[in-house]
C-alpha positions, -999 to 999 in steps of 0.1 A, spaced: -80 -84 -101 -114 -80 -86 -100 -89 -52 -74 -63 -54 -100 -37 -66 -121 -45 -36 -92 -46 -11 -76 -14 -22 -109 3 -30 -99 16 -64 -110 10 -99 -90 -11 -124 -79 20 -144 -62 34 -111 -49 1 -100 -35 -11 -133 -5 15 -134 6 5 -99 6 -31 -108 25 -23 -141 51 -4 -122 56 -33 -98 57 -59 -125 82 -38 -147 106 -36 -116 104 -73 -111 86 -70 -78 56 -90 -88 47 -115 -114 16 -127 -130 5 -164 -127 -27 -180 -141 -47 -203 -119 -82 -216 -129 -85 -190 -157 -78 -162 -133 -47 -140 -131 -30 -138 -98 -2 -114 -88 26 -130 -68 54 -112 -49 88 -123 -64 120 -130 -44 131 -94 -53 98 -81 -42 102 -99 -8 135 -83 -3 123 -48 -11 94 -54 13 117 -64 41 135 -30 37 105 -8 31 80 -23 54 96 -10 86 100 25 70 63 26 62 54 15 97 75 43 112 60 70 88 26 58 98 35 62 135 48 98 128 15 106 109 -6 94 139 15 113 164 13 144 142 -25 140 140 -28 136 177 -7 167 183 -29 187 160 -59 173 176 -46 183 211 -38 217 200 -72 223 185 -90 210 215 -70 232 238 -80 261 216 -117 251 219 -121 235 186 -132 201 198 
């Protein structure tokens, strides 16, 4: 879990509910290697990722475009 905490920059109390949600839905599973718990994406999780990933990428593009549009409006109004 320390690697996930560092990667997502959130403490264990915030990360744990997200992992539990994914685990309860069968999207990840826990595996023990060298006395450490690792979280592995299941086949079901991979299927969901194939559907959701393009949607997330598109949403991110829209956010960037909206941010750029707002920045341009503010710059044009002298708020740069």
